[in-house]
Each structure stands twice: as structure tokens, then as C-alpha cells.
C-alpha distance (Angstrom), angle and dihedral (degrees) to the residues before:
residue distance angle dihedral
M1 . . .
P2 3.81 . .
L3 3.82 93.0 .
V4 3.81 93.1 53.1
R5 3.81 91.2 45.9
T6 3.81 92.4 52.3
I7 3.79 93.7 46.6
Y8 3.80 91.5 43.4
K9 3.83 94.6 52.0
S10 3.80 93.2 48.1
L11 3.76 96.1 45.5
K12 3.78 93.3 40.9
Q13 3.78 88.8 60.4
I14 3.80 91.6 50.2
F15 3.80 93.3 46.7
E16 3.81 93.3 47.0
T17 3.79 87.6 55.2
V18 3.81 90.9 52.2
L19 3.81 91.3 47.6
K20 3.80 92.0 47.1
E21 3.80 93.0 50.9
Q22 3.78 91.6 47.8
S23 3.80 97.6 33.5
T24 3.78 91.6 139.3
S25 3.80 91.3 51.5
F26 3.80 108.7 55.7
K27 3.78 109.6 50.4
K28 3.79 102.0 142.2
C29 3.78 142.8 26.4
G30 3.76 127.6 -136.2
L31 3.78 144.8 167.5
I32 3.80 126.7 -115.4
E33 3.77 130.7 -179.0
F34 3.79 103.6 -102.1
P35 3.01 141.0 -170.9
S36 3.82 91.0 -3.2
P37 3.81 138.4 -3.7
G38 3.80 112.0 -72.0
T39 3.81 93.0 24.5
W40 3.81 115.4 100.0
A41 3.79 130.2 -155.5
L42 3.81 130.1 -166.5
V43 3.82 113.4 -118.7
F44 3.77 135.1 -177.9
I45 3.80 113.2 -129.7
S46 3.80 112.2 -127.6
G47 3.79 97.7 178.9
D48 3.77 141.8 -97.3
A49 3.78 118.9 -28.4
K50 3.81 108.8 -97.7
G51 3.79 141.0 -166.3
E52 3.78 120.5 -1.0
I53 3.80 92.8 -7.5
A54 3.81 91.3 55.4
S55 3.80 89.9 45.6
K56 3.80 92.6 52.7
L57 3.82 97.9 39.2
N58 3.82 105.0 34.1
E59 3.77 94.6 74.3
G60 3.77 114.5 151.1
D61 3.78 115.1 -13.6
E62 3.81 95.7 -34.5
E63 3.82 107.7 119.0
M64 3.79 113.8 -160.5
V65 3.81 126.0 -149.4
S66 3.80 128.1 -162.0
V67 3.79 114.3 -128.4
F68 3.79 134.5 178.2
L69 3.79 115.8 -135.9
A70 3.80 107.8 -160.7
P71 3.79 121.0 -166.8
T72 3.80 124.5 -128.2
P73 3.02 125.0 -80.6
V74 3.84 100.1 1.2
P75 3.81 104.1 56.1
T76 3.80 96.2 175.3
A77 3.81 90.9 78.0
G78 3.77 122.3 56.6
F79 3.78 147.8 105.6
L80 3.77 132.4 -62.5
M81 3.79 105.5 -145.5
F82 3.79 135.2 178.9
V83 3.79 111.2 -140.5
P84 3.81 132.1 177.1
R85 3.82 108.4 -101.9
R86 3.81 90.9 -128.1
K87 3.82 90.2 60.9
I88 3.81 94.6 57.6
I89 3.79 121.5 89.6
M90 3.79 103.7 -150.4
L91 3.81 115.9 -140.1
D92 3.80 130.3 -150.6
M93 3.82 93.4 -137.5
T94 3.79 119.5 106.3
P95 3.81 121.3 -117.0
E96 3.82 87.9 -107.4
E97 3.81 90.8 55.6
G98 3.79 89.5 46.1
A99 3.81 90.2 51.5
R100 3.81 90.9 50.8
L101 3.81 90.5 50.4
L102 3.79 91.8 47.2
I103 3.80 97.1 45.6
S104 3.79 92.9 47.0
G105 3.79 91.7 52.0
G106 3.80 90.6 -117.8
L107 3.81 96.3 -49.4
L108 3.82 96.3 110.7
A109 3.78 104.9 51.7
P110 3.81 114.9 174.6
D111 3.77 119.2 -112.9
Y112 3.77 111.5 -94.6
R113 3.74 129.5 -158.2
P114 3.79 112.9 179.5
K115 3.75 113.3 -123.6
T116 3.74 107.4 -108.3
S117 3.74 123.1 -145.3
P118 3.77 113.2 -119.3
V119 3.76 112.2 -99.6
V120 3.76 109.5 -111.6
L121 3.76 110.7 -151.3
P122 3.77 120.7 -156.3
P123 3.79 115.7 -108.8
A124 3.77 113.6 -82.5
I125 3.76 113.9 -95.9
T126 3.74 111.7 -132.8
P127 3.78 119.5 -161.4
L128 3.75 115.0 -115.7
S129 3.74 112.9 -113.7
G130 3.77 115.7 -126.0
T131 3.79 101.2 -121.5
């Protein structure tokens, strides 16, 4: 995969620069349905909508979140979108892992271990003493 490696190394450097400059901006990754229902796109979560945009969009109980949708394989371009929080599937991967997945065109997916719920054991049964 020499072509992928060359593209990956170059674009990784560019994307790391973008992430470094905006290190306070992209803290999480998520999935949104885009460009049509049933089709999912990786996004970088910027934060809650603020200011006038929040005022105009956060009507009722609908909380809006700003996300950055970067295209593959050039993640420095893209779309700033405002999406209802309930329509975002939050991911456990870091923005760096998301960038690697994006730049590689899906070839370098991060390792994933589902979070397991702690096993709750029933209380110990103690035998009654015959007193």
C-alpha cells in the first residue's frame, strides 16, 4: 500500500496541524446521518452552538451542537454544521484516531473494545447459625 502510506503521511501532518491549532475545539468524534438517511459520516464535535446561532436554533428543547465534517482524504476543507444533539452518535475514539480513520479512507480503524458494564454480584448468602 505505498500510495496509501504516502497520502496518509502527508495528510496526517496537515491534519495534526489543524488539530493542534484548534486543540480546544475538537474534543470528540461522532456520527451523523449525511448526506441522506441511512448513510453515516464521521464528524468532529466543536461544541454547543453559541451566540446568535444558538439563539436562533435552540428553540424549545432542541439543543444544537456545532460539528466539523471533513472530507476524505483532505481534512483541512470541510463543512461547519449545526446538528441537533439527539441526532449525533457519540464515539469513544479520540479526534486523532478519527483523523487517522478519515485520512486513510477507512483503512486504519482504531482498535475498539466495547465498554463492559461492571458485573454486579448478588449479595453473599451466609448460612444461618443454629443458635
